[in-house]
C-alpha positions as a printed Julia matrix, in Angstrom:
283×3 Matrix{Float64}:
 -13.87    4.77   18.29
 -10.94    4.48   18.02
  -6.98    6.88   18.04
  -3.19    6.88   17.7
  -3.11    5.93   21.32
  -5.36    2.74   20.4
  -3.6    -0.71   20.14
  -3.05   -2.52   16.69
  -5.36   -5.11   18.06
  -7.65   -3.05   19.28
  -7.8    -0.46   16.26
  -9.26   -3.7    13.86
 -11.25   -5.6    16.29
 -13.39   -6.11   13.7
 -11.52   -6.8    10.61
 -11.38  -10.88    9.12
  -9.34  -12.25   10.6
  -7.49  -15.78    9.6
  -8.36  -18.41   12.72
  -4.94  -20.11   12.88
  -1.78  -18.11   13.85
   1.45  -18.97   12.27
   5.17  -19.31   13.21
   7.38  -17.69   10.85
  11.23  -17.31   11.47
  12.73  -13.49   11.16
  15.34  -13.82    8.2
  12.57  -16.08    5.98
   9.18  -17.77    6.09
   8.81  -21.57    7.87
   6.06  -22.83    5.7
   3.15  -19.84    6.23
   0.0   -19.87    5.16
  -0.16  -19.08    1.45
  -3.58  -18.1     0.4
  -3.41  -14.72    1.96
  -5.21  -11.39   -0.6
  -2.81   -8.65   -2.07
  -3.61   -6.04    0.78
  -3.56   -7.82    3.8
  -1.63   -7.43    6.57
  -0.34   -9.59    9.78
  -0.86   -9.7    13.81
   3.0   -10.07   15.03
   3.56  -11.76   18.03
   6.29  -10.59   19.92
   8.79  -12.53   22.1
   8.56  -10.93   25.37
   5.99   -8.13   23.98
   2.0    -8.38   25.3
   0.51   -6.22   22.45
   0.58   -8.04   18.55
   1.87   -5.74   15.6
   0.01   -4.78   12.85
   2.2    -4.33    9.82
   1.23   -4.18    5.79
   2.76   -7.4     3.63
   4.6    -5.56    0.63
   5.21   -8.46   -1.12
   2.24  -10.82   -3.13
   0.92  -14.13   -2.66
   3.24  -14.78   -5.57
   6.43  -14.06   -3.07
   5.12  -16.67   -1.28
   5.13  -19.76   -2.98
   8.39  -21.78   -2.93
   9.62  -22.53   -6.31
  12.71  -24.95   -7.04
  15.16  -21.88   -7.42
  13.92  -19.31   -4.05
  12.15  -20.17   -0.81
   8.94  -18.09   -0.33
   8.9   -14.95    1.74
   6.99  -12.56    2.82
   7.89   -8.69    2.77
   6.68   -6.42    5.36
   7.14   -2.65    5.66
   7.64   -0.85    9.14
   7.64    2.25   10.07
  10.28    3.1    12.91
   8.67    3.88   15.78
  10.44    3.71   19.42
   7.04    3.92   21.38
   5.52    1.18   19.57
   6.76   -1.91   21.28
   6.12   -4.72   18.8
   7.74   -2.21   15.94
  10.74   -1.11   18.34
  11.27   -4.9    18.96
  11.95   -5.31   15.06
  14.23   -2.25   14.45
  16.6    -3.83   17.65
  20.26   -4.56   15.65
  20.1    -7.03   13.57
  22.02   -9.54   15.34
  19.65   -9.41   18.25
  16.4   -10.46   16.55
  17.97  -12.3    13.54
  16.86  -16.58   13.34
  14.06  -15.55   15.67
  10.17  -16.6    16.07
   7.94  -14.87   16.13
   3.76  -16.22   15.86
   1.99  -14.23   13.04
  -2.0   -14.29   11.63
  -2.85  -12.43    8.47
  -6.13  -10.54    8.3
  -7.99   -7.22    6.57
 -10.49   -6.76    4.87
  -8.73   -4.17    2.19
  -7.93   -6.42   -0.61
  -8.34   -7.25   -4.17
 -10.16   -8.53   -5.08
 -12.91   -5.93   -3.48
 -15.57   -8.62   -1.55
 -18.68   -8.76   -3.27
 -17.54   -7.31   -7.17
 -17.06   -9.43  -10.4
 -13.37   -8.4   -10.78
 -13.98   -8.91  -14.75
 -16.66   -6.11  -14.2
 -14.02   -3.61  -13.29
 -12.43   -1.44  -15.55
 -10.48    1.29  -14.01
  -8.99    0.76  -10.21
  -8.06    4.19   -8.49
  -5.03    3.31   -5.78
  -4.71    6.42   -3.3
  -1.86    6.53   -0.75
  -1.04    9.03    1.83
   2.74    8.2     3.56
   2.35    4.39    4.76
  -0.78    3.71    2.91
   1.43    3.12    0.02
   2.32   -0.3     1.42
  -0.96   -2.05    0.86
  -1.29   -1.09   -2.66
   2.43   -1.13   -3.82
   0.91   -5.36   -2.66
  -2.3    -4.88   -5.13
  -0.05   -3.28   -7.81
   2.27   -5.72   -7.81
  -0.13   -8.79   -7.74
  -2.17   -7.12  -10.5
   1.29   -6.83  -12.52
   2.33  -10.43  -11.91
  -0.85  -12.26  -13.18
  -0.81  -13.16  -16.91
  -4.66  -13.68  -16.85
  -4.98  -10.14  -15.44
  -7.74   -8.17  -18.04
  -6.11   -4.84  -19.5
  -7.27   -2.16  -16.78
  -6.44    1.53  -16.44
  -5.31    1.97  -12.78
  -3.82    5.41  -11.35
  -1.81    5.99   -8.88
  -2.01    9.13   -6.78
   0.42    8.84   -3.74
   1.16   11.61   -1.26
   3.82   11.93    0.97
   5.66   14.12    3.19
   9.22   15.84    1.47
  12.17   13.65    2.33
  14.89   15.75    4.92
  17.17   14.77    2.94
  15.36   16.09   -0.22
  16.08   12.85   -2.08
  13.75   11.74   -3.69
  15.35    8.52   -4.02
  14.17    8.13   -0.06
  10.36    8.34   -0.54
   8.92    5.45   -0.11
   8.57    2.5    -2.43
   9.72    5.23   -5.62
  12.32    3.63   -6.48
  10.02    0.59   -6.69
   7.11    2.24   -8.56
   9.78    2.98  -11.45
  10.13   -0.85  -12.07
   6.26   -1.1   -11.83
   5.24    1.98  -14.72
   7.67    0.6   -17.42
   5.76    2.33  -20.26
   4.14   -0.78  -22.99
   2.73   -2.85  -19.7
  -0.83   -3.67  -20.43
  -1.29   -3.66  -16.11
   0.96   -0.07  -15.25
  -0.82    2.51  -13.74
  -0.58    6.44  -14.45
   0.9     8.02  -10.87
   1.08   10.71   -9.91
   3.5    12.43   -6.98
   2.49   14.91   -4.46
   4.94   16.32   -1.99
   4.1    18.27    0.59
   6.5    20.95    2.75
   8.04   21.82    0.18
   8.67   24.64   -1.98
   8.19   24.7    -6.29
  11.52   25.12   -6.15
  12.72   22.16   -3.64
  10.57   19.86   -5.8
  12.62   21.43   -9.23
  16.1    20.23   -7.46
  14.27   17.13   -6.36
  14.1    15.9    -9.45
  16.8    17.25  -10.97
  18.89   15.51   -8.52
  17.41   12.21   -8.43
  19.09    8.86  -10.19
  17.18    8.65  -13.55
  15.17   10.58  -15.66
  11.54   11.78  -14.37
  10.08   10.64  -17.06
  10.88    7.46  -16.96
   9.62    7.25  -13.12
   6.35    8.65  -13.48
   4.56    9.16  -16.63
   3.8    12.25  -18.41
   5.61   14.24  -15.39
   3.31   14.53  -12.89
   5.12   15.39   -9.7
   3.21   18.0    -7.68
   4.52   19.92   -4.39
   1.1    19.96   -2.99
  -1.55   17.82   -1.43
  -3.74   15.62   -3.23
  -6.71   18.07   -4.38
 -10.21   17.05   -5.75
  -9.43   17.42   -8.87
  -6.27   14.26   -8.51
  -9.12   12.43   -7.09
 -11.92   13.03   -9.77
  -8.9    12.69  -12.68
  -8.2     8.77  -11.11
 -11.66    7.62  -12.04
 -11.79    9.31  -15.43
 -14.93    9.89  -14.35
 -16.34   11.07  -17.84
 -19.29    8.78  -18.7
 -22.36    7.6   -16.63
 -20.91    3.84  -16.62
 -17.79    5.11  -14.46
 -20.13    4.75  -11.41
 -20.54    0.93  -12.63
 -17.14   -0.44  -13.3
 -15.0     1.76  -10.92
 -12.8     0.76   -8.01
 -11.5     2.56   -5.13
  -8.68    2.13   -2.8
  -7.52    4.77    0.44
  -5.04    4.11    2.56
  -3.34    6.15    4.59
  -3.85    8.72    7.86
  -7.62    8.67    9.3
  -8.83   12.49    8.53
  -7.13   11.91    4.74
  -8.78    9.07    4.59
 -12.6     9.65    5.74
 -12.39   12.73    3.63
 -11.35   11.33    0.35
 -13.75    8.62    1.28
 -17.12   11.41    1.06
 -15.81   12.51   -2.09
 -16.05    9.14   -4.15
 -19.07    8.5    -1.94
 -20.54   12.54   -3.47
 -19.37   11.38   -6.76
 -22.06    8.56   -6.79
 -19.79    6.01   -6.57
 -21.39    3.37   -4.28
 -19.81    2.37   -0.94
 -19.1    -1.13   -1.86
 -17.12    0.42   -4.14
 -14.52    2.67   -2.14
 -12.44    0.35   -0.28
 -10.46    2.35    3.35
  -7.27    1.57    5.51
  -6.34    3.87    7.9
  -2.85    3.98    9.21
  -2.1     5.69   12.39
């Protein structure tokens, strides 16, 4: 039994981890193992902090590969959390931590391709995100787009998050990046549904109208809603119109524990095998 008060290492004690720990520099990667998979996280050991932090890698394995023009890098998404010592350390003023060295180790089972499933058999991928649960899904989605060898698949992203206090959609985590990843015509472009909570329908209209670019350029077919993710959205994400869908679909769910458990139960009740429903819980 885990809770929000548990440490990252306690909550992920059973998860797969690499044997080695690697040193990185805050400003760049110093020869870190490049074999991580899209969707994984890092144990991050910081100077003077007893517990390790767990932070999702939002970049892709390709981004970590050095080239003649660019040095490889790892991008982490770190939420501001004053009561979380590792996060608080990384949110200190830039001049205090720049050029510091930290130790990291790759871990996690929430990965693409899904363990034990032949990727060539997968025709539909449903990515379900709640809040910061978008982090590993951004890595998976970008990886699929970067890889020219990936076959054409139907990819759906259902993303639920709170309305920004600023009522500015550009402050929705990774929305601008989603704009760049969902251009029409690309064979791996996902169909995205964005669910904004804690806002009225009027707020949603105003946020759409005030966004820097027309929403139809960001989210296909105006699919933004001022409500929580519902059962219909989950059903539509896998397009269960025929019996074969259970054999060719996989679902990734990442978000708060209660949401993750609820959505997993819905997909299992629909008849999807547990091996095809991957979940990751973040507090």
